[in-house]
BAFI-3210 file (N, C-alpha, C; in Angstrom, 3 decimals, decimal comma, padded with zeros to 6 digits):
// residues 57
n [1|2|3|4|5|6|7|8|9|10|11|12|13|14|15|16|17|18|19|20|21|22|23|24|25|26|27|28|29|30|31|32|33|34|35|36|37|38|39|40|41|42|43|44|45|46|47|48|49|50|51|52|53|54|55|56|57]
n.u [144,709|148,142|151,327|154,277|157,529|160,861|163,719|165,911|164,700|163,975|166,491|167,472|165,697|166,446|169,043|168,451|167,089|169,102|171,034|169,499|168,693|167,079|166,705|167,227|165,215|162,951|163,365|163,148|160,475|159,232|160,109|159,742|157,543|155,313|154,660|153,544|151,399|149,860|149,244|147,691|145,565|144,550|143,679|141,636|139,893|139,265|137,829|135,612|134,501|133,690|131,485|132,076|133,062|134,990|136,700|136,497|138,447]
n.v [-074,188|-074,878|-075,453|-075,911|-074,526|-075,101|-073,154|-074,377|-075,737|-073,569|-072,550|-074,745|-074,764|-072,360|-073,001|-075,063|-073,580|-071,814|-073,643|-074,956|-077,609|-080,284|-082,941|-082,765|-081,006|-082,571|-084,574|-083,036|-082,217|-084,730|-085,741|-083,699|-081,961|-083,478|-085,356|-083,555|-082,557|-084,870|-085,272|-082,980|-083,466|-085,764|-084,720|-083,033|-084,878|-086,418|-084,569|-084,241|-086,824|-086,999|-085,465|-082,871|-079,720|-080,266|-081,141|-083,843|-083,852]
n.w [083,310|083,406|081,856|083,539|083,607|084,590|085,638|084,525|082,396|080,771|080,119|078,688|076,528|075,309|074,478|072,673|070,747|069,859|068,896|067,056|067,236|066,292|067,167|069,909|070,590|070,103|072,025|074,361|074,220|074,344|076,846|078,779|078,224|077,202|079,337|081,198|079,723|079,438|082,114|082,643|080,884|082,051|084,488|083,633|082,465|084,679|086,226|084,572|084,565|087,157|087,214|087,123|085,612|083,817|080,758|078,436|076,606]
ca.u [145,779|149,364|152,541|155,286|158,910|161,883|164,751|166,720|163,936|164,079|167,855|167,577|164,978|167,267|170,133|167,849|166,809|170,374|171,668|168,521|168,865|165,756|166,670|167,130|163,879|162,013|163,592|162,600|159,011|158,849|160,423|159,340|156,244|154,234|154,164|152,686|150,166|149,083|148,757|146,608|144,435|143,994|142,968|140,402|139,003|138,820|136,772|134,462|133,902|133,105|130,343|132,568|132,965|136,158|136,455|137,077|139,534]
ca.v [-075,086|-074,434|-076,249|-075,131|-074,747|-074,721|-072,298|-075,276|-075,947|-072,354|-072,509|-075,803|-074,290|-071,338|-073,708|-075,746|-072,563|-071,336|-074,734|-075,484|-079,061|-080,909|-084,141|-082,329|-080,425|-083,691|-085,192|-082,135|-082,330|-086,070|-085,990|-082,634|-081,350|-084,462|-085,844|-082,540|-082,518|-086,044|-085,012|-082,009|-084,139|-086,651|-083,899|-082,576|-086,022|-086,791|-083,637|-084,546|-088,075|-086,770|-084,563|-081,494|-079,007|-080,594|-081,641|-085,160|-083,669]
ca.w [083,633|082,743|081,898|084,250|083,224|085,549|085,050|083,700|081,166|079,957|079,583|077,689|075,343|074,661|073,795|071,523|069,732|069,307|068,145|066,104|067,374|066,199|068,001|071,299|070,745|070,205|073,326|075,372|074,133|074,800|078,253|079,703|077,940|077,066|080,623|081,796|078,925|079,834|083,468|082,530|080,248|083,062|085,470|082,992|082,303|086,013|086,600|083,736|085,002|088,469|087,082|087,137|084,350|083,014|079,412|078,158|075,649]
c.u [146,995|150,448|153,598|156,684|159,829|162,858|165,650|166,026|164,090|165,464|168,030|166,857|165,778|168,419|169,609|167,599|168,092|171,002|170,786|168,611|167,497|165,638|166,518|165,754|162,836|162,138|162,980|161,071|158,552|159,007|159,877|157,919|155,122|153,770|153,236|151,361|149,270|148,486|147,569|145,368|143,762|143,198|141,637|139,410|138,446|137,672|135,498|133,744|133,226|131,907|130,761|132,453|134,169|135,748|137,091|138,245|140,556]
c.v [-074,710|-075,494|-075,363|-075,523|-074,311|-073,780|-073,130|-075,557|-074,762|-072,259|-073,556|-075,392|-073,235|-071,978|-074,411|-074,749|-072,077|-072,400|-075,262|-077,017|-079,741|-082,156|-083,781|-081,712|-081,531|-084,380|-084,347|-082,222|-083,666|-086,247|-084,948|-082,121|-082,386|-085,057|-084,834|-082,420|-083,691|-085,862|-084,040|-082,646|-085,076|-085,899|-083,432|-083,719|-086,448|-085,877|-083,909|-085,802|-087,931|-085,818|-083,105|-080,871|-079,267|-081,143|-083,017|-085,036|-082,779]
c.w [082,793|082,819|082,535|083,794|084,351|084,859|084,138|082,364|080,221|079,331|078,487|076,405|074,585|073,891|072,546|070,395|069,067|068,407|067,016|066,046|067,423|067,069|069,476|071,571|070,915|071,562|074,439|075,392|074,720|076,310|079,218|079,468|077,914|078,394|081,321|081,049|079,320|081,222|083,432|081,903|081,239|084,098|084,894|082,873|083,653|086,458|085,823|084,227|086,362|088,404|087,132|085,769|083,468|081,659|079,255|077,207|076,211]
res [m|m|i|e|f|t|q|e|d|v|m|q|l|e|v|i|k|i|d|q|d|k|d|e|a|y|r|f|i|s|e|r|i|m|p|q|v|k|k|l|k|g|m|k|m|h|g|h|l|d|g|g|k|g|s|a|f]
***
């Protein structure tokens, strides 16, 4: 499973790196990355609960 980034995400990450903006980096993680992580964790847990080979973690 993978986290997918849009071209806009990549450009925003490049700006964050250049500016070294910690507040913007935190916002990006909170708004763009964490929702995808939660989605992936939910998919894994769902597979585990259904008797699949998914992990609860």
